[in-house]
TINU-512962 format. One record per atom (N, C-alpha, C): residue number from 1; atom name; y, z, x; residue in three letters. Coordinates in steps of 0.2 Angstrom, whole numbers, padded with zeros to 4 digits, m for minus. Example, Ala and Ser with C-alpha at 12.3 -4.5 7.8 and 13.67 -1.06 7.14 Angstrom:
<nodes>
{k 1 a N Y m0028 Z 0039 X 0066 r Ala}
{k 1 a CA Y m0022 Z 0039 X 0062 r Ala}
{k 1 a C Y m0016 Z 0039 X 0066 r Ala}
{k 2 a N Y m0011 Z 0035 X 0064 r Ser}
{k 2 a CA Y m0005 Z 0036 X 0068 r Ser}
{k 2 a C Y 0000 Z 0039 X 0064 r Ser}
</nodes>
This chain:
<nodes>
{k 1 a N Y 0121 Z m0043 X m0015 r Met}
{k 1 a CA Y 0117 Z m0047 X m0012 r Met}
{k 1 a C Y 0112 Z m0049 X m0022 r Met}
{k 2 a N Y 0110 Z m0043 X m0024 r Gly}
{k 2 a CA Y 0106 Z m0043 X m0030 r Gly}
{k 2 a C Y 0099 Z m0042 X m0029 r Gly}
{k 3 a N Y 0096 Z m0042 X m0038 r Ala}
{k 3 a CA Y 0089 Z m0040 X m0036 r Ala}
{k 3 a C Y 0085 Z m0048 X m0037 r Ala}
{k 4 a N Y 0078 Z m0046 X m0034 r Asn}
{k 4 a CA Y 0074 Z m0052 X m0031 r Asn}
{k 4 a C Y 0069 Z m0053 X m0039 r Asn}
{k 5 a N Y 0069 Z m0057 X m0043 r Pro}
{k 5 a CA Y 0066 Z m0056 X m0049 r Pro}
{k 5 a C Y 0059 Z m0057 X m0048 r Pro}
{k 6 a N Y 0057 Z m0059 X m0043 r Ala}
{k 6 a CA Y 0048 Z m0063 X m0041 r Ala}
{k 6 a C Y 0045 Z m0057 X m0041 r Ala}
{k 7 a N Y 0050 Z m0049 X m0037 r Leu}
{k 7 a CA Y 0048 Z m0045 X m0038 r Leu}
{k 7 a C Y 0046 Z m0040 X m0042 r Leu}
{k 8 a N Y 0048 Z m0041 X m0050 r Glu}
{k 8 a CA Y 0048 Z m0038 X m0056 r Glu}
{k 8 a C Y 0040 Z m0037 X m0058 r Glu}
{k 9 a N Y 0034 Z m0040 X m0054 r Pro}
{k 9 a CA Y 0027 Z m0038 X m0057 r Pro}
{k 9 a C Y 0026 Z m0030 X m0052 r Pro}
{k 10 a N Y 0029 Z m0031 X m0047 r Leu}
{k 10 a CA Y 0027 Z m0024 X m0045 r Leu}
{k 10 a C Y 0033 Z m0018 X m0046 r Leu}
{k 11 a N Y 0037 Z m0019 X m0049 r Ser}
{k 11 a CA Y 0044 Z m0013 X m0051 r Ser}
{k 11 a C Y 0038 Z m0007 X m0055 r Ser}
{k 12 a N Y 0031 Z m0007 X m0057 r Phe}
{k 12 a CA Y 0029 Z 0001 X m0059 r Phe}
{k 12 a C Y 0027 Z 0005 X m0054 r Phe}
{k 13 a N Y 0029 Z 0001 X m0049 r Leu}
{k 13 a CA Y 0027 Z 0006 X m0041 r Leu}
{k 13 a C Y 0034 Z 0010 X m0040 r Leu}
{k 14 a N Y 0041 Z 0009 X m0039 r Ile}
{k 14 a CA Y 0047 Z 0013 X m0040 r Ile}
{k 14 a C Y 0045 Z 0020 X m0042 r Ile}
{k 15 a N Y 0048 Z 0024 X m0037 r Gly}
{k 15 a CA Y 0047 Z 0030 X m0038 r Gly}
{k 15 a C Y 0042 Z 0035 X m0032 r Gly}
{k 16 a N Y 0042 Z 0042 X m0034 r Arg}
{k 16 a CA Y 0040 Z 0045 X m0030 r Arg}
{k 16 a C Y 0033 Z 0048 X m0031 r Arg}
{k 17 a N Y 0027 Z 0049 X m0026 r Trp}
{k 17 a CA Y 0019 Z 0045 X m0026 r Trp}
{k 17 a C Y 0019 Z 0054 X m0022 r Trp}
{k 18 a N Y 0016 Z 0059 X m0027 r Glu}
{k 18 a CA Y 0010 Z 0061 X m0022 r Glu}
{k 18 a C Y 0003 Z 0059 X m0021 r Glu}
{k 19 a N Y 0002 Z 0060 X m0015 r Thr}
{k 19 a CA Y m0005 Z 0056 X m0014 r Thr}
{k 19 a C Y m0010 Z 0060 X m0011 r Thr}
{k 20 a N Y m0017 Z 0062 X m0013 r Leu}
{k 20 a CA Y m0023 Z 0063 X m0011 r Leu}
{k 20 a C Y m0028 Z 0058 X m0006 r Leu}
{k 21 a N Y m0028 Z 0059 X 0001 r Gly}
{k 21 a CA Y m0032 Z 0056 X 0004 r Gly}
{k 21 a C Y m0039 Z 0057 X 0008 r Gly}
{k 22 a N Y m0042 Z 0051 X 0008 r Lys}
{k 22 a CA Y m0050 Z 0052 X 0011 r Lys}
{k 22 a C Y m0051 Z 0045 X 0016 r Lys}
{k 23 a N Y m0054 Z 0049 X 0023 r His}
{k 23 a CA Y m0055 Z 0047 X 0027 r His}
{k 23 a C Y m0062 Z 0046 X 0030 r His}
{k 24 a N Y m0067 Z 0039 X 0029 r Pro}
{k 24 a CA Y m0075 Z 0042 X 0032 r Pro}
{k 24 a C Y m0075 Z 0043 X 0037 r Pro}
{k 25 a N Y m0069 Z 0045 X 0043 r Glu}
{k 25 a CA Y m0070 Z 0048 X 0050 r Glu}
{k 25 a C Y m0067 Z 0054 X 0050 r Glu}
{k 26 a N Y m0063 Z 0056 X 0045 r Leu}
{k 26 a CA Y m0063 Z 0062 X 0044 r Leu}
{k 26 a C Y m0063 Z 0065 X 0042 r Leu}
{k 27 a N Y m0071 Z 0067 X 0038 r Gly}
{k 27 a CA Y m0075 Z 0072 X 0037 r Gly}
{k 27 a C Y m0073 Z 0072 X 0026 r Gly}
{k 28 a N Y m0077 Z 0076 X 0025 r Pro}
{k 28 a CA Y m0077 Z 0077 X 0017 r Pro}
{k 28 a C Y m0072 Z 0079 X 0014 r Pro}
{k 29 a N Y m0064 Z 0083 X 0019 r Asn}
{k 29 a CA Y m0060 Z 0087 X 0015 r Asn}
{k 29 a C Y m0055 Z 0082 X 0013 r Asn}
{k 30 a N Y m0052 Z 0083 X 0008 r Ala}
{k 30 a CA Y m0045 Z 0077 X 0006 r Ala}
{k 30 a C Y m0039 Z 0079 X 0009 r Ala}
{k 31 a N Y m0034 Z 0075 X 0010 r Phe}
{k 31 a CA Y m0028 Z 0076 X 0013 r Phe}
{k 31 a C Y m0023 Z 0076 X 0008 r Phe}
{k 32 a N Y m0016 Z 0079 X 0008 r Lys}
{k 32 a CA Y m0011 Z 0078 X 0003 r Lys}
{k 32 a C Y m0007 Z 0073 X 0008 r Lys}
{k 33 a N Y m0001 Z 0071 X 0002 r Gly}
{k 33 a CA Y 0002 Z 0067 X 0006 r Gly}
{k 33 a C Y 0009 Z 0065 X 0000 r Gly}
{k 34 a N Y 0012 Z 0061 X 0004 r His}
{k 34 a CA Y 0017 Z 0058 X m0002 r His}
{k 34 a C Y 0018 Z 0050 X m0002 r His}
{k 35 a N Y 0022 Z 0045 X m0006 r Ala}
{k 35 a CA Y 0022 Z 0037 X m0005 r Ala}
{k 35 a C Y 0028 Z 0039 X m0009 r Ala}
{k 36 a N Y 0033 Z 0036 X m0005 r Thr}
{k 36 a CA Y 0040 Z 0034 X m0010 r Thr}
{k 36 a C Y 0041 Z 0026 X m0009 r Thr}
{k 37 a N Y 0041 Z 0023 X m0017 r Phe}
{k 37 a CA Y 0043 Z 0016 X m0017 r Phe}
{k 37 a C Y 0050 Z 0016 X m0020 r Phe}
{k 38 a N Y 0055 Z 0013 X m0016 r Glu}
{k 38 a CA Y 0060 Z 0010 X m0018 r Glu}
{k 38 a C Y 0063 Z 0005 X m0017 r Glu}
{k 39 a N Y 0068 Z 0001 X m0022 r Trp}
{k 39 a CA Y 0072 Z m0005 X m0021 r Trp}
{k 39 a C Y 0077 Z m0004 X m0015 r Trp}
{k 40 a N Y 0075 Z m0009 X m0011 r Phe}
{k 40 a CA Y 0079 Z m0009 X m0005 r Phe}
{k 40 a C Y 0085 Z m0015 X m0003 r Phe}
{k 41 a N Y 0088 Z m0013 X m0002 r Glu}
{k 41 a CA Y 0095 Z m0022 X m0002 r Glu}
{k 41 a C Y 0097 Z m0024 X m0009 r Glu}
{k 42 a N Y 0098 Z m0017 X m0012 r Asp}
{k 42 a CA Y 0100 Z m0022 X m0019 r Asp}
{k 42 a C Y 0094 Z m0023 X m0023 r Asp}
{k 43 a N Y 0089 Z m0022 X m0023 r Gly}
{k 43 a CA Y 0083 Z m0026 X m0026 r Gly}
{k 43 a C Y 0080 Z m0032 X m0023 r Gly}
{k 44 a N Y 0081 Z m0034 X m0016 r Ala}
{k 44 a CA Y 0079 Z m0039 X m0014 r Ala}
{k 44 a C Y 0072 Z m0038 X m0012 r Ala}
{k 45 a N Y 0070 Z m0031 X m0010 r Phe}
{k 45 a CA Y 0062 Z m0028 X m0007 r Phe}
{k 45 a C Y 0063 Z m0021 X m0009 r Phe}
{k 46 a N Y 0056 Z m0022 X m0012 r Ile}
{k 46 a CA Y 0053 Z m0015 X m0011 r Ile}
{k 46 a C Y 0051 Z m0011 X m0004 r Ile}
{k 47 a N Y 0054 Z m0004 X m0003 r Arg}
{k 47 a CA Y 0054 Z m0002 X 0003 r Arg}
{k 47 a C Y 0047 Z 0003 X 0003 r Arg}
{k 48 a N Y 0042 Z 0005 X 0006 r Met}
{k 48 a CA Y 0039 Z 0008 X 0005 r Met}
{k 48 a C Y 0034 Z 0014 X 0011 r Met}
{k 49 a N Y 0036 Z 0022 X 0010 r Arg}
{k 49 a CA Y 0037 Z 0027 X 0015 r Arg}
{k 49 a C Y 0031 Z 0030 X 0014 r Arg}
{k 50 a N Y 0026 Z 0032 X 0018 r Ser}
{k 50 a CA Y 0023 Z 0037 X 0016 r Ser}
{k 50 a C Y 0019 Z 0040 X 0022 r Ser}
{k 51 a N Y 0020 Z 0045 X 0021 r Ser}
{k 51 a CA Y 0017 Z 0053 X 0026 r Ser}
{k 51 a C Y 0010 Z 0056 X 0022 r Ser}
{k 52 a N Y 0006 Z 0058 X 0028 r Phe}
{k 52 a CA Y m0001 Z 0065 X 0025 r Phe}
{k 52 a C Y 0002 Z 0068 X 0029 r Phe}
{k 53 a N Y m0002 Z 0074 X 0027 r Glu}
{k 53 a CA Y m0002 Z 0079 X 0031 r Glu}
{k 53 a C Y m0006 Z 0081 X 0038 r Glu}
{k 54 a N Y m0013 Z 0075 X 0036 r Glu}
{k 54 a CA Y m0017 Z 0076 X 0040 r Glu}
{k 54 a C Y m0012 Z 0070 X 0047 r Glu}
{k 55 a N Y m0013 Z 0075 X 0053 r Pro}
{k 55 a CA Y m0010 Z 0071 X 0059 r Pro}
{k 55 a C Y m0012 Z 0064 X 0061 r Pro}
{k 56 a N Y m0017 Z 0063 X 0059 r Arg}
{k 56 a CA Y m0024 Z 0056 X 0061 r Arg}
{k 56 a C Y m0022 Z 0051 X 0059 r Arg}
{k 57 a N Y m0018 Z 0051 X 0053 r Ile}
{k 57 a CA Y m0015 Z 0045 X 0047 r Ile}
{k 57 a C Y m0007 Z 0044 X 0046 r Ile}
{k 58 a N Y m0007 Z 0041 X 0051 r Pro}
{k 58 a CA Y m0001 Z 0039 X 0054 r Pro}
{k 58 a C Y 0006 Z 0037 X 0048 r Pro}
{k 59 a N Y 0012 Z 0041 X 0048 r Thr}
{k 59 a CA Y 0016 Z 0041 X 0045 r Thr}
{k 59 a C Y 0020 Z 0033 X 0044 r Thr}
{k 60 a N Y 0020 Z 0031 X 0040 r Ala}
{k 60 a CA Y 0021 Z 0021 X 0038 r Ala}
{k 60 a C Y 0030 Z 0020 X 0034 r Ala}
{k 61 a N Y 0030 Z 0014 X 0036 r Val}
{k 61 a CA Y 0035 Z 0011 X 0032 r Val}
{k 61 a C Y 0034 Z 0005 X 0031 r Val}
{k 62 a N Y 0034 Z 0002 X 0025 r Ala}
{k 62 a CA Y 0034 Z m0008 X 0026 r Ala}
{k 62 a C Y 0038 Z m0008 X 0019 r Ala}
{k 63 a N Y 0039 Z m0016 X 0020 r Val}
{k 63 a CA Y 0043 Z m0020 X 0017 r Val}
{k 63 a C Y 0038 Z m0023 X 0011 r Val}
{k 64 a N Y 0038 Z m0024 X 0003 r Phe}
{k 64 a CA Y 0037 Z m0030 X 0000 r Phe}
{k 64 a C Y 0042 Z m0034 X 0000 r Phe}
{k 65 a N Y 0039 Z m0041 X 0000 r Gly}
{k 65 a CA Y 0045 Z m0046 X m0003 r Gly}
{k 65 a C Y 0040 Z m0051 X m0005 r Gly}
{k 66 a N Y 0045 Z m0057 X m0005 r Ser}
{k 66 a CA Y 0040 Z m0062 X m0009 r Ser}
{k 66 a C Y 0044 Z m0070 X m0006 r Ser}
{k 67 a N Y 0038 Z m0076 X m0007 r Asp}
{k 67 a CA Y 0040 Z m0082 X m0004 r Asp}
{k 67 a C Y 0041 Z m0088 X m0009 r Asp}
{k 68 a N Y 0044 Z m0088 X m0013 r Asp}
{k 68 a CA Y 0049 Z m0092 X m0021 r Asp}
{k 68 a C Y 0040 Z m0098 X m0020 r Asp}
{k 69 a N Y 0043 Z m0103 X m0013 r Asp}
{k 69 a CA Y 0042 Z m0109 X m0013 r Asp}
{k 69 a C Y 0033 Z m0109 X m0015 r Asp}
{k 70 a N Y 0029 Z m0103 X m0014 r Lys}
{k 70 a CA Y 0022 Z m0104 X m0013 r Lys}
{k 70 a C Y 0022 Z m0099 X m0018 r Lys}
{k 71 a N Y 0026 Z m0094 X m0022 r Gly}
{k 71 a CA Y 0025 Z m0090 X m0027 r Gly}
{k 71 a C Y 0019 Z m0083 X m0024 r Gly}
{k 72 a N Y 0021 Z m0080 X m0018 r Thr}
{k 72 a CA Y 0016 Z m0076 X m0016 r Thr}
{k 72 a C Y 0023 Z m0068 X m0016 r Thr}
{k 73 a N Y 0017 Z m0065 X m0012 r Phe}
{k 73 a CA Y 0021 Z m0057 X m0012 r Phe}
{k 73 a C Y 0018 Z m0056 X m0005 r Phe}
{k 74 a N Y 0021 Z m0052 X m0001 r Phe}
{k 74 a CA Y 0018 Z m0049 X 0006 r Phe}
{k 74 a C Y 0021 Z m0043 X 0008 r Phe}
{k 75 a N Y 0018 Z m0041 X 0014 r Met}
{k 75 a CA Y 0021 Z m0032 X 0016 r Met}
{k 75 a C Y 0021 Z m0034 X 0024 r Met}
{k 76 a N Y 0026 Z m0030 X 0025 r Leu}
{k 76 a CA Y 0026 Z m0028 X 0034 r Leu}
{k 76 a C Y 0026 Z m0022 X 0033 r Leu}
{k 77 a N Y 0021 Z m0021 X 0038 r Tyr}
{k 77 a CA Y 0021 Z m0014 X 0039 r Tyr}
{k 77 a C Y 0022 Z m0013 X 0044 r Tyr}
{k 78 a N Y 0023 Z m0007 X 0047 r Phe}
{k 78 a CA Y 0027 Z m0003 X 0054 r Phe}
{k 78 a C Y 0022 Z 0006 X 0054 r Phe}
{k 79 a N Y 0022 Z 0008 X 0057 r Asp}
{k 79 a CA Y 0019 Z 0016 X 0059 r Asp}
{k 79 a C Y 0022 Z 0017 X 0066 r Asp}
{k 80 a N Y 0019 Z 0024 X 0064 r Val}
{k 80 a CA Y 0023 Z 0031 X 0070 r Val}
{k 80 a C Y 0019 Z 0027 X 0076 r Val}
{k 81 a N Y 0013 Z 0024 X 0077 r Arg}
{k 81 a CA Y 0010 Z 0023 X 0084 r Arg}
{k 81 a C Y 0013 Z 0017 X 0088 r Arg}
{k 82 a N Y 0016 Z 0012 X 0080 r Gly}
{k 82 a CA Y 0020 Z 0005 X 0085 r Gly}
{k 82 a C Y 0017 Z 0002 X 0081 r Gly}
{k 83 a N Y 0012 Z 0003 X 0078 r Val}
{k 83 a CA Y 0007 Z m0004 X 0075 r Val}
{k 83 a C Y 0011 Z m0006 X 0069 r Val}
{k 84 a N Y 0011 Z m0012 X 0070 r Ser}
{k 84 a CA Y 0017 Z m0018 X 0066 r Ser}
{k 84 a C Y 0010 Z m0022 X 0063 r Ser}
{k 85 a N Y 0011 Z m0024 X 0055 r Arg}
{k 85 a CA Y 0006 Z m0031 X 0053 r Arg}
{k 85 a C Y 0009 Z m0036 X 0048 r Arg}
{k 86 a N Y 0006 Z m0039 X 0047 r Lys}
{k 86 a CA Y 0009 Z m0042 X 0039 r Lys}
{k 86 a C Y 0004 Z m0043 X 0037 r Lys}
{k 87 a N Y 0003 Z m0039 X 0030 r Tyr}
{k 87 a CA Y m0003 Z m0039 X 0025 r Tyr}
{k 87 a C Y 0001 Z m0045 X 0017 r Tyr}
{k 88 a N Y m0005 Z m0051 X 0016 r Asp}
{k 88 a CA Y m0003 Z m0053 X 0009 r Asp}
{k 88 a C Y m0006 Z m0047 X 0003 r Asp}
{k 89 a N Y 0001 Z m0050 X m0001 r Val}
{k 89 a CA Y m0002 Z m0045 X m0008 r Val}
{k 89 a C Y m0001 Z m0049 X m0015 r Val}
{k 90 a N Y m0006 Z m0047 X m0017 r Ala}
{k 90 a CA Y m0007 Z m0046 X m0025 r Ala}
{k 90 a C Y m0006 Z m0043 X m0029 r Ala}
{k 91 a N Y m0005 Z m0045 X m0039 r Val}
{k 91 a CA Y m0003 Z m0042 X m0044 r Val}
{k 91 a C Y m0005 Z m0044 X m0049 r Val}
{k 92 a N Y m0007 Z m0040 X m0052 r Asp}
{k 92 a CA Y m0009 Z m0043 X m0059 r Asp}
{k 92 a C Y m0010 Z m0036 X m0064 r Asp}
{k 93 a N Y m0012 Z m0035 X m0069 r Glu}
{k 93 a CA Y m0011 Z m0031 X m0075 r Glu}
{k 93 a C Y m0013 Z m0024 X m0073 r Glu}
{k 94 a N Y m0018 Z m0023 X m0070 r Asn}
{k 94 a CA Y m0019 Z m0016 X m0069 r Asn}
{k 94 a C Y m0022 Z m0016 X m0060 r Asn}
{k 95 a N Y m0020 Z m0019 X m0057 r Thr}
{k 95 a CA Y m0022 Z m0021 X m0050 r Thr}
{k 95 a C Y m0017 Z m0023 X m0045 r Thr}
{k 96 a N Y m0017 Z m0018 X m0041 r Trp}
{k 96 a CA Y m0013 Z m0023 X m0034 r Trp}
{k 96 a C Y m0017 Z m0021 X m0027 r Trp}
{k 97 a N Y m0015 Z m0028 X m0023 r Arg}
{k 97 a CA Y m0020 Z m0025 X m0016 r Arg}
{k 97 a C Y m0015 Z m0030 X m0011 r Arg}
{k 98 a N Y m0018 Z m0026 X m0006 r Trp}
{k 98 a CA Y m0016 Z m0030 X m0001 r Trp}
{k 98 a C Y m0020 Z m0030 X 0005 r Trp}
{k 99 a N Y m0020 Z m0038 X 0009 r Trp}
{k 99 a CA Y m0027 Z m0039 X 0014 r Trp}
{k 99 a C Y m0024 Z m0043 X 0021 r Trp}
{k 100 a N Y m0028 Z m0042 X 0025 r Arg}
{k 100 a CA Y m0027 Z m0044 X 0032 r Arg}
{k 100 a C Y m0030 Z m0049 X 0033 r Arg}
{k 101 a N Y m0033 Z m0056 X 0038 r Asp}
{k 101 a CA Y m0038 Z m0056 X 0039 r Asp}
{k 101 a C Y m0036 Z m0058 X 0046 r Asp}
{k 102 a N Y m0040 Z m0055 X 0051 r Ala}
{k 102 a CA Y m0040 Z m0056 X 0058 r Ala}
{k 102 a C Y m0046 Z m0056 X 0061 r Ala}
{k 103 a N Y m0045 Z m0060 X 0065 r Pro}
{k 103 a CA Y m0054 Z m0062 X 0066 r Pro}
{k 103 a C Y m0058 Z m0054 X 0070 r Pro}
{k 104 a N Y m0055 Z m0049 X 0074 r Glu}
{k 104 a CA Y m0056 Z m0043 X 0076 r Glu}
{k 104 a C Y m0053 Z m0037 X 0072 r Glu}
{k 105 a N Y m0051 Z m0038 X 0068 r Phe}
{k 105 a CA Y m0048 Z m0032 X 0063 r Phe}
{k 105 a C Y m0045 Z m0035 X 0058 r Phe}
{k 106 a N Y m0049 Z m0034 X 0052 r Ser}
{k 106 a CA Y m0047 Z m0037 X 0044 r Ser}
{k 106 a C Y m0048 Z m0032 X 0042 r Ser}
{k 107 a N Y m0042 Z m0027 X 0036 r Gln}
{k 107 a CA Y m0041 Z m0026 X 0033 r Gln}
{k 107 a C Y m0041 Z m0027 X 0026 r Gln}
{k 108 a N Y m0042 Z m0023 X 0020 r Arg}
{k 108 a CA Y m0043 Z m0026 X 0011 r Arg}
{k 108 a C Y m0040 Z m0019 X 0010 r Arg}
{k 109 a N Y m0036 Z m0017 X 0003 r Phe}
{k 109 a CA Y m0035 Z m0012 X 0000 r Phe}
{k 109 a C Y m0031 Z m0014 X m0006 r Phe}
{k 110 a N Y m0037 Z m0010 X m0012 r Thr}
{k 110 a CA Y m0036 Z m0011 X m0018 r Thr}
{k 110 a C Y m0035 Z m0008 X m0022 r Thr}
{k 111 a N Y m0029 Z m0005 X m0027 r Val}
{k 111 a CA Y m0029 Z m0001 X m0028 r Val}
{k 111 a C Y m0027 Z m0002 X m0038 r Val}
{k 112 a N Y m0031 Z 0003 X m0040 r Thr}
{k 112 a CA Y m0031 Z 0002 X m0049 r Thr}
{k 112 a C Y m0027 Z 0007 X m0050 r Thr}
{k 113 a N Y m0022 Z 0003 X m0056 r Val}
{k 113 a CA Y m0016 Z 0006 X m0060 r Val}
{k 113 a C Y m0018 Z 0010 X m0067 r Val}
{k 114 a N Y m0019 Z 0016 X m0068 r Ala}
{k 114 a CA Y m0019 Z 0018 X m0075 r Ala}
{k 114 a C Y m0014 Z 0015 X m0080 r Ala}
{k 115 a N Y m0015 Z 0015 X m0086 r Arg}
{k 115 a CA Y m0012 Z 0011 X m0091 r Arg}
{k 115 a C Y m0002 Z 0013 X m0092 r Arg}
{k 116 a N Y m0008 Z 0019 X m0090 r Asp}
{k 116 a CA Y 0004 Z 0024 X m0091 r Asp}
{k 116 a C Y 0005 Z 0022 X m0085 r Asp}
{k 117 a N Y 0004 Z 0020 X m0078 r His}
{k 117 a CA Y 0008 Z 0018 X m0073 r His}
{k 117 a C Y 0008 Z 0025 X m0072 r His}
{k 118 a N Y 0006 Z 0031 X m0072 r Arg}
{k 118 a CA Y 0007 Z 0038 X m0070 r Arg}
{k 118 a C Y 0001 Z 0040 X m0063 r Arg}
{k 119 a N Y m0003 Z 0038 X m0063 r Ser}
{k 119 a CA Y m0008 Z 0036 X m0058 r Ser}
{k 119 a C Y m0012 Z 0032 X m0055 r Ser}
{k 120 a N Y m0012 Z 0031 X m0048 r Met}
{k 120 a CA Y m0018 Z 0025 X m0047 r Met}
{k 120 a C Y m0023 Z 0027 X m0039 r Met}
{k 121 a N Y m0026 Z 0024 X m0042 r Val}
{k 121 a CA Y m0034 Z 0025 X m0035 r Val}
{k 121 a C Y m0033 Z 0019 X m0032 r Val}
{k 122 a N Y m0034 Z 0020 X m0026 r Gly}
{k 122 a CA Y m0033 Z 0014 X m0020 r Gly}
{k 122 a C Y m0038 Z 0014 X m0018 r Gly}
{k 123 a N Y m0045 Z 0008 X m0014 r Arg}
{k 123 a CA Y m0050 Z 0009 X m0011 r Arg}
{k 123 a C Y m0047 Z 0006 X m0001 r Arg}
{k 124 a N Y m0047 Z 0008 X 0001 r Gly}
{k 124 a CA Y m0049 Z 0004 X 0007 r Gly}
{k 124 a C Y m0055 Z 0002 X 0012 r Gly}
{k 125 a N Y m0053 Z m0003 X 0016 r Glu}
{k 125 a CA Y m0059 Z m0007 X 0018 r Glu}
{k 125 a C Y m0058 Z m0009 X 0024 r Glu}
{k 126 a N Y m0063 Z m0009 X 0029 r Leu}
{k 126 a CA Y m0060 Z m0014 X 0036 r Leu}
{k 126 a C Y m0067 Z m0018 X 0040 r Leu}
{k 127 a N Y m0063 Z m0023 X 0042 r Ser}
{k 127 a CA Y m0071 Z m0026 X 0045 r Ser}
{k 127 a C Y m0069 Z m0028 X 0052 r Ser}
{k 128 a N Y m0070 Z m0026 X 0056 r Arg}
{k 128 a CA Y m0072 Z m0029 X 0066 r Arg}
{k 128 a C Y m0075 Z m0036 X 0066 r Arg}
{k 129 a N Y m0079 Z m0039 X 0060 r Asp}
{k 129 a CA Y m0081 Z m0043 X 0063 r Asp}
{k 129 a C Y m0081 Z m0049 X 0056 r Asp}
{k 130 a N Y m0076 Z m0048 X 0055 r Gly}
{k 130 a CA Y m0074 Z m0055 X 0049 r Gly}
{k 130 a C Y m0083 Z m0054 X 0044 r Gly}
{k 131 a N Y m0084 Z m0051 X 0043 r Ser}
{k 131 a CA Y m0091 Z m0053 X 0039 r Ser}
{k 131 a C Y m0094 Z m0045 X 0033 r Ser}
{k 132 a N Y m0094 Z m0041 X 0040 r Thr}
{k 132 a CA Y m0096 Z m0033 X 0037 r Thr}
{k 132 a C Y m0091 Z m0028 X 0038 r Thr}
{k 133 a N Y m0092 Z m0025 X 0031 r Trp}
{k 133 a CA Y m0086 Z m0023 X 0028 r Trp}
{k 133 a C Y m0089 Z m0012 X 0026 r Trp}
{k 134 a N Y m0083 Z m0009 X 0029 r Asn}
{k 134 a CA Y m0083 Z m0001 X 0029 r Asn}
{k 134 a C Y m0079 Z m0001 X 0027 r Asn}
{k 135 a N Y m0079 Z 0006 X 0024 r Ala}
{k 135 a CA Y m0077 Z 0011 X 0022 r Ala}
{k 135 a C Y m0070 Z 0012 X 0028 r Ala}
{k 136 a N Y m0063 Z 0015 X 0025 r Asp}
{k 136 a CA Y m0060 Z 0017 X 0028 r Asp}
{k 136 a C Y m0053 Z 0019 X 0020 r Asp}
{k 137 a N Y m0047 Z 0022 X 0024 r Leu}
{k 137 a CA Y m0044 Z 0027 X 0018 r Leu}
{k 137 a C Y m0044 Z 0025 X 0012 r Leu}
{k 138 a N Y m0043 Z 0029 X 0008 r Asp}
{k 138 a CA Y m0044 Z 0029 X 0000 r Asp}
{k 138 a C Y m0039 Z 0034 X m0002 r Asp}
{k 139 a N Y m0036 Z 0032 X m0006 r Val}
{k 139 a CA Y m0028 Z 0036 X m0008 r Val}
{k 139 a C Y m0028 Z 0036 X m0015 r Val}
{k 140 a N Y m0029 Z 0043 X m0019 r Thr}
{k 140 a CA Y m0026 Z 0043 X m0026 r Thr}
{k 140 a C Y m0019 Z 0045 X m0025 r Thr}
{k 141 a N Y m0015 Z 0042 X m0031 r Tyr}
{k 141 a CA Y m0007 Z 0040 X m0030 r Tyr}
{k 141 a C Y m0007 Z 0045 X m0036 r Tyr}
{k 142 a N Y m0003 Z 0049 X m0040 r Val}
{k 142 a CA Y m0001 Z 0053 X m0044 r Val}
{k 142 a C Y 0007 Z 0053 X m0046 r Val}
{k 143 a N Y 0010 Z 0052 X m0050 r Arg}
{k 143 a CA Y 0018 Z 0049 X m0050 r Arg}
{k 143 a C Y 0020 Z 0057 X m0050 r Arg}
{k 144 a N Y 0026 Z 0058 X m0045 r Ala}
{k 144 a CA Y 0026 Z 0066 X m0044 r Ala}
{k 144 a C Y 0030 Z 0068 X m0050 r Ala}
{k 145 a N Y 0029 Z 0073 X m0053 r Gly}
{k 145 a CA Y 0033 Z 0075 X m0059 r Gly}
{k 145 a C Y 0030 Z 0075 X m0065 r Gly}
{k 146 a N Y 0025 Z 0071 X m0064 r Ser}
{k 146 a CA Y 0019 Z 0069 X m0068 r Ser}
{k 146 a C Y 0015 Z 0076 X m0073 r Ser}
</nodes>
């Protein structure tokens, strides 16, 4: 197959990350987890696997890809609940984000990346009406072994 050069802007994600999550519906305590980003199919895609010690946050897998004609990225997501979704993805110098716009359930997640690429802070939001946004899952990532 061979590597997909369009995914190079996301290559800083590759590796294992320790995570710390918080969710407004789960109280004030943070919960531990981990995420792994790896090249998939010889670099054609990036695969993410994530899980938390908090059982109410689903274990998930996602695949990042690109659309050469549009010059865009996307993420296909699936979790243990059987939930499957497509998200648009964007990346720039110090942030990456994914989002989904749907009339009854929109989501967005923005991650700020440290300059040394050893940590990231993600903030999630959701909307059930397309206009009012509420806090959702927040995740801090620290590169394992850092």
